[in-house]
N, CA and C atoms as a LAMMPS dump frame, in Angstrom:
ITEM: TIMESTEP
0
ITEM: NUMBER OF ATOMS
327
ITEM: BOX BOUNDS ff ff ff
-5.0000000000000000e+02 5.0000000000000000e+02
-5.0000000000000000e+02 5.0000000000000000e+02
-5.0000000000000000e+02 5.0000000000000000e+02
ITEM: ATOMS id mol type element x y z
1 1 1 N 223.601 -277.241 388.777
2 1 2 C 225.011 -276.9 388.781
3 1 3 C 225.294 -275.978 389.95
4 2 1 N 226.351 -276.256 390.646
5 2 2 C 226.742 -275.431 391.784
6 2 3 C 227.547 -274.237 391.292
7 3 1 N 227.395 -273.156 392.006
8 3 2 C 228.215 -271.995 391.711
9 3 3 C 229.099 -271.716 392.912
10 4 1 N 230.137 -270.972 392.712
11 4 2 C 231.11 -270.711 393.754
12 4 3 C 230.478 -270.122 395.005
13 5 1 N 229.456 -269.291 394.858
14 5 2 C 228.886 -268.648 396.041
15 5 3 C 228.1 -269.615 396.919
16 6 1 N 227.865 -270.869 396.486
17 6 2 C 227.203 -271.835 397.358
18 6 3 C 228.21 -272.548 398.252
19 7 1 N 229.483 -272.384 398.001
20 7 2 C 230.51 -272.997 398.831
21 7 3 C 230.849 -272.028 399.956
22 8 1 N 230.044 -272.038 401
23 8 2 C 230.145 -271.042 402.063
24 8 3 C 230.633 -271.609 403.385
25 9 1 N 230.984 -272.887 403.417
26 9 2 C 231.434 -273.525 404.65
27 9 3 C 232.896 -273.954 404.49
28 10 1 N 233.63 -273.943 405.595
29 10 2 C 235.034 -274.366 405.547
30 10 3 C 235.146 -275.794 406.061
31 11 1 N 235.883 -276.613 405.335
32 11 2 C 236.206 -277.969 405.765
33 11 3 C 237.715 -278.141 405.692
34 12 1 N 238.228 -279.061 406.486
35 12 2 C 239.644 -279.394 406.467
36 12 3 C 239.778 -280.798 405.923
37 13 1 N 240.548 -280.957 404.855
38 13 2 C 240.812 -282.268 404.274
39 13 3 C 242.039 -282.848 404.958
40 14 1 N 241.922 -284.087 405.455
41 14 2 C 243.034 -284.741 406.129
42 14 3 C 243.305 -286.103 405.507
43 15 1 N 244.569 -286.522 405.6
44 15 2 C 244.958 -287.852 405.126
45 15 3 C 245.545 -288.637 406.294
46 16 1 N 245.398 -289.969 406.278
47 16 2 C 245.945 -290.762 407.376
48 16 3 C 247.455 -290.895 407.276
49 17 1 N 248.094 -290.97 408.441
50 17 2 C 249.526 -291.23 408.539
51 17 3 C 249.666 -292.438 409.462
52 18 1 N 250.264 -293.508 408.944
53 18 2 C 250.386 -294.743 409.704
54 18 3 C 251.813 -294.89 410.228
55 19 1 N 251.936 -295.235 411.52
56 19 2 C 253.241 -295.497 412.115
57 19 3 C 253.16 -296.803 412.899
58 20 1 N 254.261 -297.544 412.901
59 20 2 C 254.318 -298.801 413.643
60 20 3 C 254.322 -298.499 415.14
61 21 1 N 253.623 -299.349 415.908
62 21 2 C 253.658 -299.188 417.36
63 21 3 C 254.444 -300.336 417.991
64 22 1 N 254.649 -300.27 419.296
65 22 2 C 255.506 -301.231 420.004
66 22 3 C 254.956 -302.648 419.989
67 23 1 N 253.657 -302.813 419.823
68 23 2 C 253.069 -304.151 419.855
69 23 3 C 253.003 -304.804 418.47
70 24 1 N 253.614 -304.198 417.486
71 24 2 C 253.646 -304.77 416.143
72 24 3 C 252.502 -304.337 415.246
73 25 1 N 251.609 -303.534 415.762
74 25 2 C 250.503 -303.016 414.959
75 25 3 C 250.854 -301.66 414.383
76 26 1 N 249.828 -300.908 414.073
77 26 2 C 250.086 -299.562 413.578
78 26 3 C 249.129 -298.576 414.221
79 27 1 N 249.602 -297.362 414.338
80 27 2 C 248.829 -296.276 414.907
81 27 3 C 248.506 -295.3 413.779
82 28 1 N 247.259 -294.832 413.766
83 28 2 C 246.837 -293.874 412.746
84 28 3 C 246.728 -292.485 413.352
85 29 1 N 247.4 -291.538 412.738
86 29 2 C 247.222 -290.126 413.062
87 29 3 C 246.784 -289.445 411.767
88 30 1 N 246.379 -288.191 411.872
89 30 2 C 245.855 -287.486 410.702
90 30 3 C 246.661 -286.24 410.439
91 31 1 N 246.964 -286.023 409.164
92 31 2 C 247.728 -284.869 408.725
93 31 3 C 246.84 -283.997 407.835
94 32 1 N 246.843 -282.7 408.077
95 32 2 C 246.034 -281.787 407.271
96 32 3 C 246.639 -281.619 405.889
97 33 1 N 245.801 -281.799 404.866
98 33 2 C 246.205 -281.587 403.476
99 33 3 C 245.959 -280.13 403.103
100 34 1 N 244.729 -279.67 403.333
101 34 2 C 244.37 -278.289 403.005
102 34 3 C 243.006 -277.96 403.599
103 35 1 N 242.699 -276.682 403.69
104 35 2 C 241.36 -276.206 404.024
105 35 3 C 240.675 -275.834 402.719
106 36 1 N 239.381 -276.146 402.624
107 36 2 C 238.628 -275.917 401.388
108 36 3 C 237.302 -275.239 401.692
109 37 1 N 236.827 -274.469 400.724
110 37 2 C 235.446 -273.998 400.765
111 37 3 C 234.575 -275.13 400.275
112 38 1 N 233.429 -275.322 400.929
113 38 2 C 232.571 -276.459 400.604
114 38 3 C 231.114 -276.131 400.873
115 39 1 N 230.269 -277.014 400.412
116 39 2 C 228.864 -277.038 400.78
117 39 3 C 228.614 -278.429 401.354
118 40 1 N 228.16 -278.504 402.599
119 40 2 C 227.903 -279.788 403.244
120 40 3 C 226.402 -279.912 403.454
121 41 1 N 225.822 -280.982 402.904
122 41 2 C 224.39 -281.212 403.06
123 41 3 C 224.161 -282.587 403.671
124 42 1 N 223.202 -282.636 404.588
125 42 2 C 222.862 -283.898 405.242
126 42 3 C 221.982 -284.746 404.317
127 43 1 N 222.164 -286.069 404.425
128 43 2 C 221.349 -287.029 403.688
129 43 3 C 220.587 -287.863 404.715
130 44 1 N 219.634 -288.694 404.29
131 44 2 C 218.913 -289.522 405.255
132 44 3 C 219.865 -290.424 406.041
133 45 1 N 219.49 -290.709 407.295
134 45 2 C 220.308 -291.571 408.149
135 45 3 C 220.451 -292.958 407.552
136 46 1 N 221.575 -293.591 407.826
137 46 2 C 221.819 -294.968 407.434
138 46 3 C 221.753 -295.801 408.716
139 47 1 N 220.762 -296.704 408.811
140 47 2 C 220.598 -297.529 409.996
141 47 3 C 220.845 -298.978 409.601
142 48 1 N 221.67 -299.676 410.388
143 48 2 C 221.978 -301.08 410.117
144 48 3 C 222.015 -301.834 411.432
145 49 1 N 221.748 -303.139 411.354
146 49 2 C 221.879 -304.002 412.517
147 49 3 C 223.103 -304.874 412.287
148 50 1 N 224.074 -304.736 413.187
149 50 2 C 225.32 -305.495 413.098
150 50 3 C 225.528 -306.179 414.44
151 51 1 N 225.692 -307.489 414.413
152 51 2 C 225.897 -308.274 415.643
153 51 3 C 224.808 -307.965 416.666
154 52 1 N 223.577 -307.912 416.189
155 52 2 C 222.391 -307.676 417.015
156 52 3 C 222.383 -306.326 417.717
157 53 1 N 223.158 -305.375 417.199
158 53 2 C 223.154 -304.02 417.722
159 53 3 C 222.825 -303.051 416.589
160 54 1 N 222.016 -302.076 416.917
161 54 2 C 221.646 -301.063 415.931
162 54 3 C 222.771 -300.049 415.811
163 55 1 N 223.191 -299.78 414.579
164 55 2 C 224.214 -298.779 414.329
165 55 3 C 223.631 -297.7 413.423
166 56 1 N 223.891 -296.469 413.781
167 56 2 C 223.356 -295.332 413.032
168 56 3 C 224.515 -294.473 412.554
169 57 1 N 224.486 -294.116 411.283
170 57 2 C 225.517 -293.237 410.731
171 57 3 C 224.849 -292.062 410.038
172 58 1 N 225.297 -290.876 410.376
173 58 2 C 224.84 -289.695 409.645
174 58 3 C 225.568 -289.669 408.313
175 59 1 N 224.845 -289.35 407.252
176 59 2 C 225.444 -289.289 405.923
177 59 3 C 225.39 -287.855 405.414
178 60 1 N 226.414 -287.501 404.642
179 60 2 C 226.536 -286.146 404.121
180 60 3 C 227.055 -286.186 402.689
181 61 1 N 226.743 -285.139 401.941
182 61 2 C 227.394 -284.884 400.667
183 61 3 C 228.228 -283.625 400.85
184 62 1 N 229.522 -283.74 400.571
185 62 2 C 230.43 -282.602 400.66
186 62 3 C 230.785 -282.198 399.235
187 63 1 N 230.416 -281.001 398.855
188 63 2 C 230.714 -280.479 397.522
189 63 3 C 231.876 -279.505 397.626
190 64 1 N 232.927 -279.78 396.85
191 64 2 C 234.118 -278.923 396.828
192 64 3 C 234.533 -278.689 395.39
193 65 1 N 235.328 -277.651 395.183
194 65 2 C 235.909 -277.444 393.851
195 65 3 C 236.891 -278.56 393.567
196 66 1 N 237.01 -278.943 392.338
197 66 2 C 237.88 -280.037 391.917
198 66 3 C 239.31 -279.514 391.729
199 67 1 N 239.959 -279.159 392.86
200 67 2 C 241.29 -278.555 392.769
201 67 3 C 242.352 -279.357 393.514
202 68 1 N 241.956 -280.431 394.199
203 68 2 C 242.906 -281.225 394.973
204 68 3 C 242.528 -282.7 394.834
205 69 1 N 243.523 -283.571 394.887
206 69 2 C 243.263 -285.005 394.819
207 69 3 C 242.657 -285.468 396.138
208 70 1 N 241.533 -286.177 396.048
209 70 2 C 240.858 -286.706 397.225
210 70 3 C 240.742 -288.213 397.051
211 71 1 N 241.088 -288.95 398.104
212 71 2 C 241.049 -290.409 398.072
213 71 3 C 240.103 -290.917 399.154
214 72 1 N 239.649 -292.178 399.001
215 72 2 C 238.703 -292.737 399.958
216 72 3 C 239.294 -292.95 401.349
217 73 1 N 240.599 -292.925 401.486
218 73 2 C 241.212 -293.082 402.808
219 73 3 C 241.191 -291.779 403.604
220 74 1 N 240.786 -290.686 402.977
221 74 2 C 240.823 -289.366 403.615
222 74 3 C 239.548 -289.074 404.385
223 75 1 N 239.573 -287.952 405.089
224 75 2 C 238.391 -287.487 405.807
225 75 3 C 238.347 -285.97 405.788
226 76 1 N 237.146 -285.443 406.065
227 76 2 C 236.953 -284.004 406.225
228 76 3 C 236.643 -283.715 407.687
229 77 1 N 237.126 -282.606 408.198
230 77 2 C 236.69 -282.09 409.484
231 77 3 C 235.75 -280.935 409.192
232 78 1 N 234.564 -280.976 409.821
233 78 2 C 233.539 -279.969 409.562
234 78 3 C 232.722 -279.768 410.833
235 79 1 N 232.702 -278.577 411.352
236 79 2 C 231.912 -278.204 412.529
237 79 3 C 232.066 -279.212 413.667
238 80 1 N 233.289 -279.613 413.955
239 80 2 C 233.55 -280.532 415.044
240 80 3 C 233.294 -281.997 414.719
241 81 1 N 232.897 -282.283 413.494
242 81 2 C 232.632 -283.666 413.078
243 81 3 C 233.753 -284.161 412.182
244 82 1 N 233.975 -285.452 412.249
245 82 2 C 234.927 -286.106 411.365
246 82 3 C 234.12 -286.881 410.327
247 83 1 N 234.204 -286.475 409.06
248 83 2 C 233.427 -287.086 407.986
249 83 3 C 234.332 -287.954 407.125
250 84 1 N 234.12 -289.259 407.197
251 84 2 C 234.923 -290.222 406.44
252 84 3 C 234.411 -290.29 405.003
253 85 1 N 235.316 -290.242 404.046
254 85 2 C 234.96 -290.345 402.629
255 85 3 C 234.567 -291.789 402.336
256 86 1 N 233.358 -291.989 401.777
257 86 2 C 232.905 -293.34 401.452
258 86 3 C 232.553 -293.516 399.978
259 87 1 N 232.482 -292.438 399.243
260 87 2 C 232.17 -292.544 397.825
261 87 3 C 232.687 -291.354 397.05
262 88 1 N 233.447 -291.662 396.006
263 88 2 C 234.012 -290.605 395.162
264 88 3 C 233.47 -290.739 393.743
265 89 1 N 232.974 -289.652 393.172
266 89 2 C 232.535 -289.712 391.781
267 89 3 C 233.743 -289.721 390.852
268 90 1 N 233.564 -290.223 389.647
269 90 2 C 234.674 -290.164 388.685
270 90 3 C 235.029 -288.715 388.375
271 91 1 N 236.291 -288.493 388.076
272 91 2 C 236.771 -287.137 387.77
273 91 3 C 237.017 -287.03 386.278
274 92 1 N 236.522 -285.933 385.705
275 92 2 C 236.813 -285.643 384.304
276 92 3 C 237.498 -284.281 384.236
277 93 1 N 238.098 -284.006 383.116
278 93 2 C 238.786 -282.718 382.939
279 93 3 C 237.807 -281.55 383.033
280 94 1 N 236.539 -281.796 382.69
281 94 2 C 235.535 -280.729 382.711
282 94 3 C 234.898 -280.545 384.079
283 95 1 N 235.166 -281.441 385.034
284 95 2 C 234.534 -281.367 386.348
285 95 3 C 235.073 -280.178 387.136
286 96 1 N 234.206 -279.213 387.419
287 96 2 C 234.6 -278.078 388.245
288 96 3 C 234.411 -278.382 389.729
289 97 1 N 233.424 -279.238 390.049
290 97 2 C 233.087 -279.553 391.422
291 97 3 C 233.021 -281.06 391.605
292 98 1 N 233.199 -281.492 392.85
293 98 2 C 233.035 -282.907 393.194
294 98 3 C 232.032 -283.002 394.327
295 99 1 N 231.084 -283.915 394.199
296 99 2 C 230.128 -284.199 395.258
297 99 3 C 230.53 -285.518 395.882
298 100 1 N 231.047 -285.46 397.1
299 100 2 C 231.666 -286.611 397.75
300 100 3 C 230.755 -287.129 398.848
301 101 1 N 230.46 -288.426 398.814
302 101 2 C 229.65 -289.053 399.851
303 101 3 C 230.512 -289.305 401.075
304 102 1 N 229.981 -288.919 402.238
305 102 2 C 230.721 -289.068 403.496
306 102 3 C 229.786 -289.58 404.589
307 103 1 N 230.387 -290.101 405.646
308 103 2 C 229.637 -290.517 406.827
309 103 3 C 230.442 -290.168 408.055
310 104 1 N 229.744 -289.92 409.162
311 104 2 C 230.484 -289.707 410.395
312 104 3 C 230.642 -291.047 411.098
313 105 1 N 231.331 -291.06 412.21
314 105 2 C 231.585 -292.319 412.918
315 105 3 C 230.265 -292.962 413.325
316 106 1 N 230.231 -294.29 413.23
317 106 2 C 229.026 -295.002 413.641
318 106 3 C 228.831 -294.898 415.151
319 107 1 N 227.587 -294.763 415.54
320 107 2 C 227.242 -294.755 416.958
321 107 3 C 226.311 -295.917 417.223
322 108 1 N 226.425 -296.556 418.368
323 108 2 C 225.57 -297.694 418.704
324 108 3 C 224.547 -297.289 419.729
325 109 1 N 223.35 -297.812 419.557
326 109 2 C 222.28 -297.538 420.512
327 109 3 C 222.088 -298.728 421.403
């Protein structure tokens, strides 16, 4: 069980904002929802081969207090990294904390 004193890092929770562009598509910008205290821990790398190219993604678990609605379309900003939410645990009334699976942008080698 996590305690409040383990949440010693600051993250910024952001949500996407979509606007139509001149070519008929859409442009994504990001709007800050809130800043949160968190614990961010690295997980083993995720390596995949896509279209004959190796792609590597850093994976993280972001633990935050269960005080704000978080959706899979959102992201966290942490130490200059953009962490995309990829897995959300179910929420119960008794849940004080959420451990959220995240990944940073894929890089190709």
